[in-house]
C-alpha positions as CSV (number, residue, x, y, z in Angstrom):
1,M,0.0,0.0,0.0
2,S,1.5,3.3,-1.1
3,D,1.7,6.1,1.4
4,D,1.3,8.5,-1.5
5,S,-2.1,7.4,-2.6
6,H,-5.1,5.2,-1.8
7,S,-7.8,3.6,-3.9
8,L,-11.5,3.0,-3.0
9,R,-13.7,0.5,-4.7
10,G,-17.4,-0.1,-4.6
11,G,-20.5,0.0,-6.7
12,G,-18.5,-0.6,-9.8
13,L,-16.5,2.6,-9.2
14,T,-12.8,3.0,-8.5
15,V,-11.5,6.2,-6.9
16,T,-7.9,7.2,-6.2
17,V,-6.9,9.9,-3.7
18,K,-3.5,11.4,-3.2
19,A,-1.9,12.4,0.2
20,H,-0.6,15.5,-1.6
21,G,-3.4,18.0,-1.2
22,A,-5.8,15.2,-0.2
23,E,-6.6,15.4,-3.9
24,L,-9.0,13.2,-5.9
25,C,-7.1,12.1,-8.9
26,S,-9.2,9.4,-10.5
27,L,-12.8,8.3,-10.7
28,K,-13.6,5.4,-13.1
29,D,-16.8,3.6,-13.7
30,G,-17.1,-0.2,-14.2
31,G,-16.5,0.2,-17.9
32,G,-13.2,2.0,-17.3
33,V,-14.4,5.5,-18.2
34,E,-12.3,8.1,-16.5
35,F,-14.3,11.1,-15.4
36,V,-11.5,13.1,-13.7
37,W,-9.1,15.3,-15.7
38,Q,-5.7,13.6,-15.7
39,A,-3.6,16.8,-15.1
40,G,-2.3,17.4,-18.6
41,P,-0.1,20.2,-19.7
42,E,-3.0,22.6,-20.1
43,W,-3.5,22.5,-16.3
44,P,-1.4,20.3,-14.0
45,R,-4.0,19.5,-11.3
46,H,-7.0,17.1,-10.9
47,A,-9.3,18.4,-8.1
48,P,-7.4,20.6,-5.7
49,L,-8.8,21.7,-2.3
50,L,-8.9,25.4,-1.8
51,F,-8.1,26.5,1.7
52,P,-7.8,28.8,3.6
53,I,-8.8,31.1,0.8
54,V,-10.8,30.7,-2.5
55,G,-9.4,32.8,-5.3
56,R,-6.9,35.5,-4.8
57,L,-6.1,38.3,-2.3
58,A,-5.0,41.7,-3.5
59,K,-1.2,41.6,-4.0
60,D,-1.3,38.0,-2.6
61,E,-1.2,39.6,0.8
62,L,-3.1,38.6,4.0
63,R,-3.3,41.3,6.6
64,H,-3.8,40.5,10.3
65,R,-3.2,42.7,13.3
66,G,-0.6,44.9,11.7
67,K,1.3,42.1,10.0
68,T,1.3,41.0,6.4
69,Y,1.6,37.4,5.3
70,R,2.1,36.1,1.7
71,M,-0.9,34.1,0.7
72,T,-1.1,33.0,-3.0
73,Q,-4.1,32.1,-5.0
74,H,-6.4,29.4,-3.5
75,G,-4.2,28.9,-0.4
76,F,-1.7,26.3,0.6
77,A,-3.8,23.1,1.3
78,R,-3.6,22.0,-2.3
79,D,0.3,21.9,-2.1
80,S,0.4,20.4,1.4
81,R,0.8,16.8,2.4
82,F,-2.1,15.5,4.4
83,A,-1.8,12.7,6.9
84,W,-3.8,9.5,6.5
85,T,-5.9,8.7,9.6
86,E,-8.2,6.1,7.9
87,R,-7.7,3.9,4.8
88,G,-10.5,1.4,4.1
89,E,-12.1,-0.3,1.1
90,S,-14.8,2.3,0.7
91,R,-13.6,5.2,2.9
92,C,-10.5,7.2,3.7
93,T,-9.7,10.2,5.9
94,L,-6.9,12.7,5.6
95,V,-6.0,15.5,8.0
96,L,-4.0,18.7,7.7
97,E,-3.1,20.7,10.9
98,D,-1.4,24.0,11.3
99,S,2.3,23.9,11.6
100,E,5.2,26.3,11.7
101,A,5.1,26.4,7.9
102,T,1.4,27.2,7.7
103,R,1.5,29.8,10.5
104,A,4.2,31.7,8.5
105,L,1.5,32.2,5.8
106,Y,-1.7,32.1,7.9
107,P,-1.4,32.9,11.6
108,F,-4.2,30.7,12.9
109,P,-4.4,27.2,14.4
110,F,-6.8,24.9,12.5
111,R,-7.5,21.3,11.6
112,L,-8.8,20.4,8.1
113,T,-10.2,16.9,7.7
114,A,-11.1,15.4,4.3
115,I,-13.3,12.3,4.3
116,Y,-13.9,10.4,1.1
117,T,-16.7,7.9,1.1
118,L,-17.7,5.7,-1.8
119,D,-21.1,4.0,-2.0
120,D,-23.0,2.1,-4.7
121,A,-24.2,5.3,-6.3
122,G,-21.3,7.8,-6.0
123,L,-18.5,9.5,-4.1
124,D,-18.9,11.9,-1.1
125,L,-16.3,14.3,0.0
126,T,-16.9,15.8,3.5
127,L,-14.6,18.7,4.6
128,V,-14.5,19.7,8.2
129,I,-12.6,22.8,9.4
130,A,-12.0,23.0,13.1
131,N,-10.8,26.0,15.0
132,T,-8.2,24.6,17.4
133,G,-7.1,28.1,18.5
134,K,-8.2,30.8,21.0
135,E,-9.5,33.4,18.5
136,T,-12.0,33.4,15.7
137,L,-10.8,31.5,12.7
138,P,-11.5,33.4,9.4
139,A,-11.4,31.0,6.5
140,S,-12.8,30.0,3.1
141,I,-12.9,26.5,1.5
142,G,-13.7,25.2,-1.9
143,G,-13.6,22.2,-4.2
144,H,-12.0,22.5,-7.6
145,P,-12.7,19.2,-9.3
146,A,-11.9,19.0,-13.1
147,F,-13.7,16.6,-15.3
148,N,-12.9,15.5,-18.8
149,W,-14.6,17.7,-21.4
150,P,-15.8,15.9,-23.5
151,L,-16.5,12.9,-21.3
152,Q,-16.8,10.8,-24.5
153,P,-14.0,11.2,-27.0
154,G,-15.3,12.5,-30.3
155,L,-18.3,14.4,-29.0
156,A,-18.2,18.2,-29.6
157,K,-17.6,20.2,-26.4
158,E,-20.6,22.3,-27.4
159,S,-22.9,19.3,-27.1
160,Y,-22.5,19.4,-23.3
161,A,-24.4,21.5,-20.8
162,L,-24.8,22.0,-17.1
163,T,-28.4,21.5,-16.0
164,F,-29.1,23.0,-12.5
165,A,-31.7,21.7,-10.1
166,G,-33.6,25.0,-10.4
167,A,-33.6,28.2,-12.4
168,E,-30.5,30.3,-12.0
169,S,-31.5,33.8,-13.1
170,S,-29.4,35.9,-10.7
171,P,-26.5,37.9,-12.2
172,V,-23.1,36.3,-12.1
173,R,-19.6,37.7,-11.2
174,R,-16.4,37.7,-13.2
175,L,-12.7,38.2,-12.4
176,E,-10.2,40.8,-13.5
177,G,-6.6,40.3,-12.5
178,G,-7.8,37.5,-10.3
179,L,-10.0,39.8,-8.2
180,L,-13.8,40.0,-8.2
181,R,-15.2,42.7,-10.5
182,S,-17.7,45.0,-8.8
183,A,-20.1,44.9,-11.8
184,T,-22.3,41.9,-12.3
185,E,-23.2,40.3,-15.6
186,P,-26.5,38.7,-16.7
187,S,-26.7,35.0,-16.0
188,P,-25.6,32.9,-19.0
189,V,-28.0,30.2,-17.7
190,K,-31.2,29.7,-19.9
191,G,-33.8,28.6,-17.3
192,T,-32.0,25.7,-15.7
193,V,-29.5,25.1,-18.5
194,L,-26.0,26.5,-18.9
195,P,-24.8,25.7,-22.5
196,L,-21.1,25.0,-22.5
197,S,-18.5,26.4,-24.9
198,E,-14.9,27.5,-24.8
199,S,-16.0,31.1,-25.3
200,L,-17.9,31.1,-22.0
201,F,-14.5,31.2,-20.3
202,T,-13.0,34.1,-22.2
203,D,-13.3,36.2,-19.0
204,D,-12.1,33.4,-16.7
205,A,-14.5,31.6,-14.4
206,V,-18.3,32.1,-14.2
207,I,-19.0,32.8,-10.6
208,F,-22.5,32.1,-9.2
209,D,-22.3,34.1,-5.9
210,R,-26.1,33.8,-5.4
211,I,-26.6,30.2,-6.5
212,E,-30.0,28.8,-5.7
213,S,-29.5,25.2,-6.7
214,N,-27.6,22.6,-4.7
215,A,-27.0,20.2,-7.7
216,A,-26.0,20.3,-11.3
217,R,-25.9,17.6,-14.0
218,Y,-23.0,17.7,-16.6
219,A,-23.9,15.8,-19.7
220,A,-24.4,15.6,-23.4
221,S,-27.5,14.0,-25.0
222,T,-25.6,10.7,-25.1
223,G,-22.7,9.0,-23.3
224,P,-21.3,9.3,-19.8
225,W,-22.7,11.9,-17.5
226,L,-22.1,13.1,-13.9
227,K,-24.1,14.9,-11.3
228,M,-22.6,17.1,-8.6
229,S,-24.5,18.1,-5.5
230,W,-23.3,20.1,-2.5
231,R,-24.2,21.0,1.1
232,G,-22.9,24.0,3.1
233,F,-21.3,25.7,0.1
234,R,-22.9,29.1,-0.9
235,E,-21.2,29.9,-4.2
236,L,-20.3,27.9,-7.3
237,G,-17.5,28.5,-9.8
238,V,-17.5,27.0,-13.3
239,W,-14.2,27.2,-15.1
240,S,-12.1,26.1,-18.0
241,K,-9.6,27.7,-20.3
242,P,-10.8,29.4,-23.5
243,S,-7.9,27.9,-25.5
244,G,-8.9,24.3,-26.1
245,A,-8.2,22.8,-22.7
246,P,-10.2,19.5,-22.5
247,F,-11.5,19.8,-19.0
248,L,-14.4,21.5,-17.1
249,C,-14.2,22.5,-13.4
250,I,-17.4,22.5,-11.3
251,E,-16.4,24.1,-8.1
252,P,-18.5,24.4,-4.9
253,W,-17.2,27.3,-2.8
254,R,-17.6,28.9,0.5
255,G,-16.0,32.2,-0.3
256,Y,-14.5,33.9,-3.3
257,A,-11.7,36.2,-4.4
258,S,-11.2,39.6,-2.8
259,P,-13.4,42.2,-4.5
260,A,-11.4,44.7,-6.6
261,G,-10.5,47.6,-4.3
262,F,-10.6,45.6,-1.1
263,D,-7.2,45.7,0.7
264,G,-8.2,45.6,4.4
265,E,-7.9,43.2,7.3
266,F,-8.3,39.6,6.2
267,S,-11.0,39.0,8.8
268,D,-13.1,41.8,7.1
269,K,-12.9,40.2,3.7
270,P,-16.3,39.4,2.2
271,G,-17.3,35.7,1.9
272,L,-15.4,34.3,4.9
273,M,-16.6,31.8,7.5
274,H,-15.9,33.0,11.1
275,I,-15.4,29.9,13.2
276,V,-15.3,30.5,17.0
277,P,-12.8,28.7,19.2
278,G,-13.6,25.0,19.6
279,A,-16.2,25.0,16.9
280,E,-16.1,23.5,13.4
281,E,-17.8,23.8,10.0
282,S,-18.7,20.8,7.9
283,L,-19.4,21.0,4.1
284,S,-19.7,18.3,1.5
285,F,-20.1,17.6,-2.1
286,R,-21.1,14.4,-4.0
287,I,-20.3,13.1,-7.4
288,E,-22.5,10.6,-9.1
289,V,-21.8,9.1,-12.5
290,G,-23.6,7.1,-15.2
291,S,-24.1,6.7,-18.9
292,S,-27.1,7.2,-21.2
């Protein structure tokens, strides 16, 4: 058994998780179809966890009580090695705790637990952020799973769509220089359906900061499909590159990049959770797959 990765099996599915970043790096069905993007040259990641920030801070700087810390886009969890605390046939648990290295970037005690559970119908990822310190913990967290686009080779990317559980008519947000633009844009969702095309991502991610749905189905009219559902997350990012990258990211978030013009104390940044000492926040998302 490798210490670097662990595989789960059940319900005809096979899942592989890495200790580096507690990252999901493979999800295959019984027919061998791979749903997770295999970290090609267009983007070198699979499904990173975003913590303790989602997106970017102005100048990549976190300000806290008169001190400035360097905090780069999406935080450090995705580049940290988690410790295994459970490695079973259908479930594994990984933990990242604060250390001298993390406190040099983020001056707060914490414990982040990632629990992957595979059942007959899909994969659950539960994320638990615990405040192990003596002051309020300001934090964001997000998933960033990338899926193959197209899921079936040979199908046009434009034949795919995201279909939400309900209508999504609220305006969306976009990024400029990695920061959240103040102006909103009309929703590109038509009723419940977001048609997918490379041109959708010319201005980077589509950010649903007022998402109503808690699930979305990613599919073409034929072939493999997947459904993502989420609990505890309040925003959703949808992202790819406009330059022919064959992946689509469906990203449940609790938080988002700093608004353009915000350069204040980190604890005052919009979108954060504020976890009191001794408390914890639990969020989860689920991936189900099939073929039609």
